[in-house]
N, C-alpha and C positions, 0 to 999 in steps of 0.2 A: 376171531378172524384177524389176520394180519396182512398188511400190504407192503411189499418190498418194491422200492422204486429206484431205478438207476437213472441218474440225470447226466446226460452227456453235454448239456448246456451249462450256463453259469447257474449258481445257486440262487440267483434272484428270480429265476423262472417260477411262476406260480405252480404250486403243487397240483391244483385242479387241472391245469393244462397238461401237466405231465401224465396224469391219470386219465386224460381224455374225458374229463367231466365226471368221473366216478366219484361217488360219495366217500368221504373219509369215515370209515367205521373201524375203529381199533387202532393198532399201532401203525405208525408210519416210519419206515426205515429208508434213509436216503443216502446213496453213494454220491458224494459231492465231487465227482471226478473232474468237473470243470475248474475246480479251484486248485487242483494238485499240479505242482510243477516240480517233480522230483529231481533232486540233484544227484549226480553220480558221486557216491561217497567212497568209492574205491574198493568195495567188497569187504569181506571179513578179515579178521586178524589171522596172522599166520599160526598154524598149529605148532605145538611144541611147549617146552617148559615155560611157566609163567611165575612171576612173583605174586603172592597172594595180595589181593586188593582189599584195603580197609576203607570202606565207603562211609562217610558221615553225612547224614541228612538231618534236616530239621522240619518241623511242621508249624504252620500258623493257621490252625483250624479253630472254629468258634467254640470255645469253652464258656464264653459269656456273650451277651449282646443279642441282637434281634434275629440271629441265625443259630443260636445256641443249640436248637434241636437237631441241627445237622452235625454237630461236633462228634457225638458218640459213634454213629455209623462210619463217619470218615476216619476217625482215629482208629476204630476197629479194623477197617480195611488196611490202613497203614501197618498196624501192629501185626496183622495176619501175614502180610507180605514179608515183613522183616523176619518174622518167625520162620517162615517157610524157606526164604532165601538162605538164612543161616543154617537151617537144618539140612539143606541140600549139600553143604560142604563142597562147593565147587569153585574154588579159587577166589571167592569173595565173601566178605562178611559186612553186614550193615549195622551201624550204630545210629539210633534215632533219638532225637531230643524233641519232646512235645512242648509247644508253647501256644499261648492263646492269641487269637487275632482280634478279639473284641469286635466292635463295629465302628462305623465312621464318627461316632460321637466321642470316641476316646483316641488316645495315641498308643493303645495297647499293642497294635501290630508293629508300629515303629520300634517300640522298646523291645519286643520279641525278636524282630529281625536284627537289630543291633547286637543283641546277645548271641544269636545264632551265627552271625557273620564272624564274631570274635572267636568262635569255636572252629573256624575254617571248614564249614560244611560245603559240600559240592553242590547241593540242591536244597531248596526249601519247598515243601509241599503245602500249597495254600496260596492265597486265602480262599474261603468259600465264596465270600461276597465280592462281586466285581468292584464295588465301590471301595472296599478295603484294599483290594489288590492295586487299585489305581494309586493309593497313597504310599505304597512301598515298592512298586515295580522298578522304579528308577534306582532306588537304594540297593535292591537285590541284584539286578542285572548290571548296574554300574560297578558292582564289586566282582563281576565275572562269575557270578553264581547263577545256577539255573533256578527259575521260578516255575513251578509246575502245579497248576491248579486242577483239582478234580471237579470243580463246580462252577468256575467262572463261565458265564455265557454271554457277556456283553460283546456286542459287535465290534466295539472299539479296539479290542485286542488283536484282531486279525492282521492289522497292518501297523501295529504299534512299533515304535523304534526301540527294539529290545536287544539288538545285536545278536539275534538268533537264540536268545536265552529264555524266552517265555514260551511255555507249552501248556496244553490243557487236554484232558480226556473228555471234557464235556463239550458238546457242539455249540456253536454260535446260535444266538437267539433268532437268527434268520430262519432257522428250521422250526424252532418251537412256535414262533409267530405264525408261520404258515399253517402248522397243524392246528393251533388254537383258533385262528381265524376261520379256517375251513370247518372246523368242528362246530363252532357256534352257528355258522351259516347253515350247515347241514342239519342242525337241530331245529331249524325253522325260525331263528330270530332274524328280523328285518333290520333291527337297530340295536346298538349296544352302548352302555356307559362304561367307562374305565376309571378306576381309582388306581393311581400308580405312584410308586416311590420316585422321588425326584433325584435320581442318580443315573449313572450310565447303564445299569441293569434295567431299572424300571422304565426309563424313557426309551431305551433301545428296543426292549421287548414290546412296549406299547406301540411304537412306530411300526414294527413288523406286523403285529396283530392288526393294526388299523389298515395298513396297505393290503393285506391279504383278505380281510373281511370285506373291505369295500370293493376289492377286485372280484369278490364272489357275489357282489350285488347288494351288500348291506351298507349301513351307514353308522358311523360313530356319532352319537347325538350329544354326548357329554364326556369330557375328559378332565379329571380333577387330580391335582398333584398334592403331595405332602412331603415333608422332609424327615429324615431319620431323627428320632428323638421326640417327635410329636406324639402326644398321647390322647388328644381330643380331636375327633374327626367330624364334628358337627357340620362344618362348612362343606366338606367334601361330600358327605352323605346328602346334604340338602341340594347341592348342585346336581348330583346324579339323579335323585328321586324327582326333582323338578322337571327333568327331561323325559320322564316316563319311558324308560327304555324297556325293550323286550327281554334283555339279558344284561347282567353286570359282570365284568371281568375285574378281578382284584390282582394287581401285580404288586404284591407287597411281601414283607417278611412276616414276623410274628404279630405285626399290627393287625392282622386279620382277626385276631382274638377279640379286638375291640370293634373293628369295622363291621364284621358280619352281624353281631347282635344289634349294632346301631342301625344298620340297613333294615333288618327285620323289624326293629322297634319303630322305625319311621314309616312302616307300612309296605315296604318293598317285599313282595312274596314270590317274585319271579326267579328264574334260574340263575345260579351263580357259577362262575368259572374261576378256578384257581390255577396257580402255576407252581413251578418247582420251588420258589421261595417261600410258599406258604402251604404246600400240600403236606398235611400232617394229621395226626390222630387228635381230634378235638373232643373225644368222648368224655373227658374230664372237664372240659371248658364250657360246652354249650348244652342247653336243654335238648332232650331227645327230639330228633326231627328237624333241628335248625338247619342242617346241611343236607337233609335227605334229597337225593337226586342231583346234587351239585356235582360238577365234573372238574377235573384238573389234568394238567399235562406235566410230565416229568421225563427228562432225558434218561436214557438207559434201558437196559433189559429189566425184566421183572425179578429183581434180586430175591424177593421173598419166595420165589419159585425156582431158584437156581439149585435147589437140593443140597448137594454136597458143599457148595460154597457157603450157603446160608448156615449150614450146620457148623462149618469151620469158624465162621464169624462168631457164632454163639458160644463157641468154646473160648474165644478170646474175650468176649463180653457177653455173659449170659443175660444181662439186663436189657439187651437191645430190643427195641420195639419198632424201630424205624430203620430201614436199610438204604435210605436215599444217599446216593453217591458213594456207598461203601465200595462198590465194584470199581468205580472210577478212581478212587483213592488207592485201592489195591493195585490196579494196573499202572498207576503213576509210579509207584515205588518199583514194581517189577521192571518197567521200561527204563527207569533210571539205572537200575542195577545191570540190566542187559547192555545198555549203552556204555556203561563203565567197563564191562567185560570186553565189549567189542573194541573200545578205544584203548583198553589196557591202561587206564588212567583214572585219576579222581579229579583232574582239573576240569572246572565247570565248562569252559568253552570247548574243550576237547571231547568231553562226554556229550555235550549238547549236539555236536556235529554228527553223532551217531544215532540220535534219537529217531530221526526220520527213517533211517535204515532198519533199525530193529523193530519198528512198527509195521514194516512192509511198504512204507511210503516211497521207497526208492525203486519199487518195481522188481526188486530182486529178493532172493531169500527163500528158505524152506519154512513152510507153515509149521507152527508149534503153538501149543496152548497152555503150557506151564513154564514156570521159570526154569525148572530142572531140565526139561526137554530142550528149551531154547539155549540155555547156557552150554549144554553139551555140544550143540551144533556150533556155537561160537568157539568154544575151546578146541574143537576139532578142525577149526580153520574155515568154517562155513559162515553163511549169512543167515541169521534167524529172522523170521517174520512172525512176530507175536500177535496172536488173536486172543484177547483176554475175556474176562468175565463181563466187561462192559460192552464188548463187541469187537469187531476187527480193527478199529481205530485208524490205521494207515494215515499218518500225518502228512499234511502238505508242507510246503516250504515255510509257511508262517507259523507252524506249530499247532494248527487246527486239525482235529480228526476229520477225515473226508468220508467216513462211514459212521452213521449215527442212527439211533432209534429214539423215538419219542413215544412214551406210553401214555395211554388215556385211562384215567381212573374215575371212579364214581363213589359217592358217599352213600352210606346206608342210614337207617333211622337212628343208629347209635353214634352218628358223626364219625365213623371210621371209613376209611377208603380202601378200595381194592381195584385191581386192574380189571377192565371189562373187555380185554381182547386177549 
C-alpha cells in the first residue's frame, strides 16, 4: 500500500493531520508545494547550431569512513548517468573524476575538493554525509562551483548561504522525521529512546522525529548522543535501557554494527527503528534474528524494484548489493547535464541558474523521463521538466526537492531488509 500526500501548507504541518488521522502504513510521498517559490528563468535556450559542451564533474562520495556502504551504489548511479549521457551523443559529453569523501574524522573531503577544483569542474556530486558536506560547502560554492548531494538530508542546508550553488535530490529530514515518528506511534509505542549521532544530520533528524512522535501522543524518554569516531557505546546503551522504552530509534551510521548487539546484550528485546544512515544488509554482521522485525526508513523509490534501472546499474557494477541513493546520484548527474545544455555553458553559476527549471520547479516545461528525451527538448528550443528514477524532484528556490518519497522497510530473520509497501 502507498499513500500520496499533497501538502498545500508549509512542510512543518504534521503528516497525521494532513491524512486526517489515517495510520501511516507503507510509503509516504509528499509534495512540499508550500516551500516552492519558483523563479522565472526565462524559458529554454534558442534552437539552432550549438558548440559541443564538454562538462567536467567530480564526486566526493564515501569510499571510506562510516558511510562507506553507500559509496558503491552512489558511484554506480553517477557512472551509469555519465555512460548514458555520453552514449546519447547530443551536444554534450561528461568527464567525471571520482574522489573519496571519508568522514568527519579526517580531512579527506577537503583534500578531494581541492584536487577537483584545480581541474576546473563545473559541479561536485557529494558528499553523502551532511556532516562532511558542512566541512566543504563553503570551499566548493565559494569557488563558484555547484555542490550537488544525492544523500544530504540535514535541515540546515535548506536556507544555507550558498549563493544558489547547493542542490540535493534527497529530501530534508523534516519529511523522514514525520514518517518515522508516525510509524513508531502507529506501531503502538507510547515512548521511545533515541541514540543519535552528534552532528547536523543526527540531531536534526532526532529533533524532527521527537516533534512528530510527541505530536502523535508519544514521549521521548531518553536521548543519548555520541560523536563520530567513538567505538564504545556502553554509556549510551545504559542511558537508553535505564529508561525502559517501548521502542528504540537509532540515528547512526555504521556504528549500528556495534550498538545493536550492545542493546541486545544489555537485555533490550523490544522493537528497533533504523534510518537511511544505517539501513543496510547485516546478514554477515549479526546472529540470525538479531534484527528480525526491526523497521527503517529510507528516502526514495524502491530502487531494487525499478526493473530496467536496477539492471543497468548492475551492468556498471555487478557486485552491487545495496541500491541506497543510486537513483538520487544518477538524477543529480542528469540534472547537471541538462542544466548545462539549457544554459549552453559549463560555468557553475550559469548552470546552477537552470537547475530549478530543468527539474520542473519553474512551473514550465515538457515532462520527460530520460536524459535523451529531455536533451532533445532543450536542443529544439523548449523547456524540459525531468522526472527521474528518484521521483519527480521539482526543486524549490533553495535547491530542495519539493516532491519526495520515504520508503518503510523491515528486517527478516537473516538480518536483511526489504520494502514492506
